[in-house]
C-alpha positions in Angstrom: 18.2 63.5 45.3 15.4 62.6 42.6 12.1 64.5 43.8 9.3 61.6 44.4 6.8 63.4 41.9 9.4 63.0 39.1 10.3 59.5 39.9 6.7 59.0 39.3 5.8 60.6 36.8 8.8 59.2 34.4 7.6 55.9 34.1 3.8 57.1 33.7 4.9 59.0 30.9 6.8 56.3 29.0 3.7 53.8 29.6 1.5 56.4 28.1 3.7 57.1 25.0 3.8 53.4 24.5 0.2 53.2 25.0 -0.4 55.5 22.6 1.9 54.0 19.7 0.1 50.5 20.6 -3.2 52.4 20.0 -2.2 54.0 16.6 -0.7 51.1 15.2 -4.0 48.9 15.6 -5.8 52.2 14.3 -3.6 52.2 11.6 -4.2 48.2 11.0 -8.1 48.8 11.3 -8.0 52.0 8.9 -6.0 49.3 6.5 -8.1 46.5 6.6 -11.2 48.6 6.1 -9.7 50.5 3.4 -8.4 47.4 1.4 -11.5 45.1 2.4 -9.4 42.3 3.9 -10.4 40.7 6.9 -8.0 40.5 9.9 -5.9 37.3 9.7 -7.2 34.0 11.8 -5.1 31.7 13.7 -5.8 27.7 13.8 -6.9 26.5 16.7 -7.9 22.6 17.6 -10.9 21.9 19.8 -10.6 22.9 23.0 -11.1 19.4 24.2 -11.5 15.8 23.2 -12.5 14.2 26.5 -16.4 14.0 25.7 -15.5 12.5 22.2 -12.9 10.3 24.1 -15.7 9.1 26.7 -18.4 8.5 23.7 -15.7 5.9 22.2 -13.2 4.8 24.7 -15.4 1.8 25.8 -15.7 0.3 22.0 -11.8 -0.2 21.8 -10.1 -3.3 23.0 -6.7 -4.9 23.9 -5.9 -7.8 22.0 -3.5 -10.4 23.3 -2.2 -13.0 20.9 -0.7 -16.1 21.9 1.2 -18.5 19.8 2.8 -21.8 20.7 5.5 -23.8 18.6 7.8 -26.7 19.7 10.8 -25.4 21.1 14.3 -26.1 18.5 16.0 -27.6 21.6 15.1 -29.1 25.1 16.2 -26.5 27.7 17.7 -29.3 29.9 20.0 -30.6 27.4 21.4 -27.0 26.4 20.8 -23.2 25.9 18.2 -22.1 23.3 19.7 -21.4 20.0 17.8 -18.8 17.5 16.6 -20.5 14.4 19.3 -20.0 11.9 22.2 -19.9 14.1 25.5 -21.1 12.6 26.2 -24.6 13.8 23.0 -25.3 15.3 22.6 -28.7 14.4 26.0 -29.1 16.2 25.2 -27.6 19.5 22.1 -29.3 19.6 23.9 -33.1 18.7 26.3 -32.3 21.3 24.2 -31.3 24.2 21.4 -33.7 23.4 24.6 -36.6 23.9 25.7 -34.8 27.0 22.3 -35.1 28.3 22.1 -38.5 27.6 25.3 -39.3 29.5 24.3 -37.3 32.3 20.9 -38.5 33.1 20.8 -41.7 30.9 17.8 -43.1 29.3 14.7 -40.8 29.5 11.6 -41.2 29.5 9.4 -40.1 25.9 7.8 -37.3 27.6 11.2 -36.5 29.1 12.5 -36.9 25.7 9.9 -34.8 23.7 10.4 -31.0 22.9 9.3 -28.2 25.1 6.8 -25.8 23.7 7.5 -22.3 23.4 4.8 -19.7 23.4 5.2 -16.3 21.8 2.9 -13.6 22.4 1.8 -10.3 20.6 0.2 -7.4 21.5 -2.2 -5.0 19.9 -5.4 -3.2 19.5 -9.2 -3.6 17.8 -12.7 -1.9 17.9 -16.3 -3.5 18.4 -18.2 -3.0 15.6 -21.1 -5.0 16.6 -22.7 -5.6 20.1 -23.1 -9.4 19.3 -19.2 -9.7 19.6 -17.5 -8.8 16.3 -14.1 -7.2 16.8 -12.1 -5.7 14.0 -8.4 -5.6 13.9 -5.1 -5.9 12.1 -4.0 -9.5 10.6 -0.4 -8.8 11.4 -1.8 -8.6 15.7 -3.2 -12.1 15.2 -1.0 -13.7 12.8 -1.1 -17.5 13.5 -2.0 -17.0 17.1 -4.0 -20.3 18.6 -5.1 -18.4 21.8 -6.2 -14.6 21.4 -7.9 -12.7 23.9 -9.9 -9.7 23.7 -9.4 -7.2 26.5 -12.3 -4.8 27.0 -11.8 -1.7 28.4 -13.1 -2.4 32.1 -10.9 -5.1 31.9 -12.5 -8.3 31.6 -11.1 -10.7 29.4 -12.9 -12.7 26.9 -11.9 -15.4 24.4 -11.8 -14.9 20.7 -12.4 -17.2 17.7 -11.1 -15.9 14.0 -14.1 -15.1 11.3 -11.7 -14.2 8.7 -8.6 -12.5 7.9 -7.0 -10.9 5.0 -3.4 -10.5 4.9 -3.5 -8.1 1.7 -4.8 -5.1 3.5 -4.0 -6.7 6.8 -7.2 -6.9 8.7 -8.6 -9.2 10.6 -12.5 -10.2 12.4 -12.8 -11.9 15.4 -16.3 -12.8 17.4 -16.7 -13.2 21.1 -19.3 -13.7 23.4 -20.5 -11.2 25.8 -21.0 -11.8 29.0 -24.1 -12.4 30.6 -25.8 -9.0 31.3 -22.8 -7.2 30.2 -23.6 -5.7 26.5 -21.1 -4.8 24.3 -20.3 -1.0 23.2 -19.9 -0.8 19.5 -18.9 2.3 16.8 -20.0 3.0 13.6 -18.2 3.1 10.3 -17.7 7.1 8.9 -17.1 8.1 5.4 -13.4 8.0 5.0 -14.1 9.6 1.3 -15.1 12.8 3.2 -12.1 13.2 5.1 -9.6 16.0 4.2 -5.7 16.9 4.8 -6.4 19.3 7.8 -9.6 17.4 9.4 -9.1 16.6 13.4 -8.8 13.3 14.1 -8.0 11.0 17.2 -6.5 7.2 17.8 -7.1 5.2 20.4 -5.1 1.8 20.8 -2.4 -0.1 23.1 0.6 1.4 22.8 3.4 -0.6 24.1 1.1 -2.8 26.1 -0.1 0.5 28.4 -3.4 0.3 27.6 -6.3 2.3 26.6 -4.4 5.4 25.1 -5.6 8.5 23.4 -4.1 10.6 20.9 -5.0 13.5 18.5 -3.8 14.6 15.2 -5.2 15.7 11.8 -5.3 13.8 8.6 -2.0 14.7 7.1 -2.9 13.4 3.3 -5.1 10.6 1.7 -4.2 7.7 -0.9 -0.7 6.9 0.5 1.0 4.5 -1.3 3.6 2.8 1.1 4.4 0.1 -1.0 3.1 -2.8 1.5 0.5 -4.6 -1.2 -1.7 -4.1 -4.0 -4.2 -2.2 -2.7 -2.2 0.5 -1.1 -4.3 3.5 0.0 -3.4 4.8 3.3 -4.8 8.1 5.3 -1.6 9.3 6.5 -2.0 11.0 10.0 0.1 12.7 12.6 -1.8 11.4 15.9 0.7 9.6 17.9 0.7 5.7 16.5 3.2 3.1 18.3 3.8 -0.4 18.0 0.7 -1.8 20.0 -1.7 0.6 18.3 -2.1 -1.6 15.4 -5.5 -2.6 14.8 -6.8 0.3 16.3 -9.4 3.0 15.4 -8.8 6.2 14.1 -11.9 8.5 14.9 -13.4 11.3 13.4 -15.0 14.2 15.5 -18.6 12.9 15.1 -17.1 9.4 17.1 -16.9 7.2 13.7 -14.2 5.2 12.4 -12.6 6.3 9.5 -9.2 4.4 9.4 -7.6 1.4 11.3 -4.1 2.2 12.0 -1.8 -0.3 10.5 1.7 1.0 10.1 4.4 3.9 11.1 7.1 5.3 9.2 10.0 5.7 11.8 13.8 5.4 11.9 13.4 4.9 15.5 10.5 2.4 16.1 8.6 5.1 17.6 5.9 8.0 16.6 7.6 10.6 14.3 4.3 11.8 13.6 4.0 9.6 10.2 1.3 7.0 10.7 -1.1 5.1 8.4 -4.5 3.8 8.6 -6.6 2.0 5.9 -9.5 3.8 4.7 -13.0 2.7 6.7 -14.7 2.9 3.1 -11.8 0.2 1.9 -12.0 -1.9 5.2 -16.3 -2.3 5.6 -16.0 -4.1 1.9 -13.1 -6.4 3.0 -15.0 -6.7 6.8 -18.5 -7.8 5.2 -17.3 -10.1 3.4 -15.4 -11.5 6.0 -18.3 -11.5 8.2 -20.9 -13.3 5.3 -17.9 -16.1 3.5 -14.9 -16.0 5.8 -12.9 -15.1 3.1 -12.5 -12.1 0.6 -13.8 -12.2 -2.6 -12.3 -10.3 -5.2 -12.8 -9.3 -9.1 -10.3 -10.1 -11.4 -9.6 -8.6 -14.8 -6.5 -10.7 -16.1 -4.3 -8.3 -17.0 -0.5 -7.2 -16.0 -0.3 -2.9 -15.8 2.4 -0.3 -15.7 2.5 3.3 -15.1 2.2 6.0 -17.4 4.6 8.6 -17.5 5.3 11.6 -19.8 7.7 10.0 -21.9 5.1 7.3 -22.4 1.9 9.6 -22.8 3.8 11.3 -25.5 4.7 8.3 -27.1 1.3 7.1 -27.4 -0.5 10.2 -28.4 -2.3 10.8 -25.2 -4.0 14.4 -25.9 -5.0 15.0 -22.0 -1.5 14.0 -20.7 -0.6 11.5 -17.8 -3.5 9.3 -16.7 -4.6 5.4 -16.4 -3.1 1.9 -16.4 -1.3 1.1 -19.4 -2.0 -2.8 -20.3 1.9 -4.3 -20.4 0.3 -8.0 -20.5 -3.4 -10.4 -21.0 -4.1 -13.3 -19.7 -5.4 -15.9 -22.0 -8.0 -17.2 -20.0 -8.7 -13.9 -18.2 -12.1 -11.8 -18.4 -9.7 -8.9 -20.4 -8.8 -11.5 -23.2 -12.5 -12.3 -23.8 -13.5 -8.5 -23.9 -11.1 -8.1 -26.3 -8.6 -5.9 -24.2 -4.7 -5.9 -25.5 -1.6 -5.3 -24.8 -0.3 -1.3 -25.3 -3.9 -0.1 -24.7 -4.6 2.3 -21.5 -7.7 1.9 -19.0 -8.3 5.5 -18.0 -11.8 4.7 -16.5 -13.5 1.4 -15.3 -17.0 1.1 -14.0 -17.3 4.7 -13.6 -14.4 5.4 -12.0 -11.3 7.4 -13.2 -8.5 5.5 -13.3 -5.7 8.2 -12.8 -2.6 6.0 -12.6 -1.9 2.4 -12.6 -2.3 1.8 -8.8 -5.8 2.6 -8.7 -6.8 -0.2 -10.9 -6.3 -3.1 -8.7 -8.2 -1.5 -5.9 -10.9 -0.7 -7.9 -11.3 -3.5 -9.8 -10.4 -6.0 -6.6 -13.6 -3.9 -4.8 -15.9 -4.7 -7.7 -18.2 -7.8 -7.1 -17.3 -11.0 -9.2 -19.5 -11.6 -12.1 -20.2 -8.3 -12.5 -20.0 -6.9 -16.2 -18.7 -3.4 -16.4 -17.8 -0.7 -19.0 -14.3 0.1 -19.3 -13.0 3.0 -21.3 -10.0 2.5 -22.9 -7.1 4.6 -25.0 -6.1 2.4 -28.1 -3.8 4.4 -30.6 -5.1 7.6 -29.4 -8.2 6.6 -29.8 -11.0 6.0 -27.2 -13.4 3.2 -27.1 -15.4 1.1 -24.6 -15.3 -2.6 -23.7 -17.5 -4.4 -21.7 -15.9 -6.8 -19.1 -17.4 -9.8 -17.0 -14.8 -9.8 -14.0 -13.7 -13.5 -12.7 -12.5 -14.3 -9.6 -9.2 -13.4 -7.8 -7.3 -16.5 -7.2 -4.1 -16.4 -5.3 -2.8 -19.2 -7.1 -3.3 -17.4 -10.6 -0.5 -16.1 -12.4 -0.9 -14.0 -15.8 -0.1 -15.8 -19.0 1.4 -13.0 -21.5 0.0 -12.7 -25.2 1.9 -14.1 -27.6 2.7 -12.3 -31.0 2.8 -14.1 -34.3 6.1 -13.0 -36.0 7.8 -14.0 -39.2 11.7 -15.9 -38.6 14.2 -13.0 -37.5 17.2 -12.0 -39.7 20.7 -12.1 -38.0 21.5 -8.7 -39.0 22.7 -6.3 -36.6 21.4 -2.6 -36.3 21.9 0.0 -34.2 19.1 2.1 -32.9 18.3 4.3 -29.4 21.5 3.4 -28.2 20.8 -0.5 -28.8 22.7 -2.9 -31.0 20.2 -5.3 -32.2 19.9 -8.6 -33.8 17.6 -11.3 -34.7 16.9 -14.3 -32.5 19.0 -17.5 -34.1 19.2 -21.0 -32.3 23.0 -19.7 -30.9 21.3 -16.4 -29.5 18.5 -18.4 -27.9 20.8 -20.6 -26.0 23.2 -18.0 -24.8 21.0 -15.8 -23.4 18.5 -18.6 -22.1 15.8 -17.0 -23.9 12.4 -18.8 -23.4 10.9 -21.2 -26.3 8.6 -19.5 -28.6 9.7 -15.9 -27.6 10.2 -14.0 -30.7 11.3 -10.7 -32.0 14.4 -8.4 -31.9 17.1 -9.0 -29.5 19.1 -6.6 -27.5 23.2 -7.5 -27.8 24.3 -4.2 -26.5 23.4 -1.0 -24.8 25.3 2.2 -24.7 25.6 2.8 -21.0 25.4 6.7 -21.7 22.0 6.2 -23.6 18.1 6.9 -22.5 17.8 3.1 -22.8 20.7 2.1 -20.1 18.7 4.7 -17.5 15.5 2.7 -18.2 17.1 -0.6 -17.3 17.3 -2.4 -20.7 20.1 -4.8 -20.7 21.3 -7.4 -23.4 19.5 -10.6 -24.0 16.1 -8.8 -23.7 13.9 -8.8 -26.8 11.8 -6.0 -28.3 8.3 -7.1 -29.2 7.1 -4.1 -30.4 7.8 -0.4 -31.6 5.3 2.3 -31.8 2.6 -0.6 -30.9 3.8 -2.2 -33.8 5.6 -6.1 -34.3 9.1 -5.8 -34.9 10.7 -8.9 -36.4 14.1 -8.1 -37.5 16.2 -5.0 -36.6 15.5 -3.2 -39.9 12.0 -3.5 -39.1 12.9 -1.4 -35.8 15.0 0.9 -37.6 12.4 1.3 -40.0 9.6 2.3 -37.6 11.9 4.7 -35.4 12.5 6.8 -38.5 8.6 6.8 -39.5 8.0 8.1 -36.1 10.7 10.5 -36.4 8.8 12.0 -39.5 5.8 11.9 -37.9 6.8 14.6 -35.5 7.3 12.1 -32.8 9.4 13.1 -30.0 9.5 9.8 -28.2 9.1 5.6 -29.3 7.0 3.0 -27.0 9.0 -0.6 -26.8 7.5 -3.5 -25.8 10.4 -5.4 -24.1 10.2 -8.8 -23.1 12.7 -10.3 -20.5 14.2 -14.1 -21.2 11.7 -15.8 -19.7 8.8 -13.7 -21.2 7.8 -11.0 -19.3 7.0 -8.3 -20.6 7.1 -4.4 -19.8 6.5 -1.1 -21.8 9.5 1.3 -22.3 9.4 4.9 -23.6 12.6 6.3 -25.0 13.2 9.5 -26.1 14.1 10.0 -30.1 16.1 13.4 -29.7 
């Protein structure tokens, strides 16, 4: 039998030793921190509660119900509804129509009329003006002919479209508030001040459930998801699902810093990668939609492409990769009038640095039509500034590429850069369906193991320039390449035209 006193003392002794060891460890850590001058580790902690913030802004967030009425493909009384494009659709329709005629005799005009089919979509939006101005995504309303804005209290207001912009997926609606029931509006914040790691909340109508709040952080900025020419999304891990489209992304001050637009998901549900249009981009478009009912974007009149490391070296760019390389100039555009040329690299536009080619369309589009701006370019390694008066971008306009005057090409074949080259003869022009007037040096074969093949140069394309100098014969290509090698260049920049005349720059190594 173990004595009671011993049975009690043993655990106390072990507990005391554990306490002493913990105290000693803590003292050692404190002494170490004091001696080294380091601060104790800090742990990330989110807001204690977002309830007050949600209460502050929820009444300004709305649900959008958009209905589109279209003519049905078949009469439901004479046969089944078939999806458009179904194989033998016309055959089935004819069969069931005839069957209906035999069974029912002559039908009245109204009976023979095709029925109407209604499709519905649900999304989110938010009120930016208490007079009744609502913002949502363009894809939420589409071509709807009946739009209802549903307030947080359940009230429904019929909406009319003020304007919409498919390019950055925005739409502005107007509703008429009920007498004695003023609407709650929320302001835009400065999306440029948001940093990865900043807390945000998203409020919307996921899966038609109604007002739902989710929280997260800004995961990244400036995301290009290749959804359009002006991609510049805020990425967030706040839960965004189907139905959240058009809803607001708030900062901790209750300001809208983004409009939830898209998600990246293999399942169709949130996996923590959502995208919102930054408020600074959206507010400019919204202002124009409210004023004009349309967006009036600036137009420079160039076709551009990226600058990679090989291209930067070939262009002798001392500061490395940056800017937008001009691959085409519209003959009737502002850039042509200002003196911009194919091969120029635009590094700054209206005082804003152009870090990559994706920056330029967005910067130009947001600049007022008719404004004269300074454009800093690199031309053959030297900086120069051009003054450009912007035109207005029209959706129907297509860039026309600058032509290069060249003498008649030779028919000799030269080999360089893994390419077999020849002059453009009448026979070659017919064989490769080359555009009339297209001049340069024809690519007849590409070594499959060459860098040229990796860069997608193909037989039938035409080399227009080598190292920013026009070439007219295979000998010109060889001579220019040899000269660049003597100059110590490690790469060469080719201006390559497709059979239809579209051009692009391709940088190839000279090793």
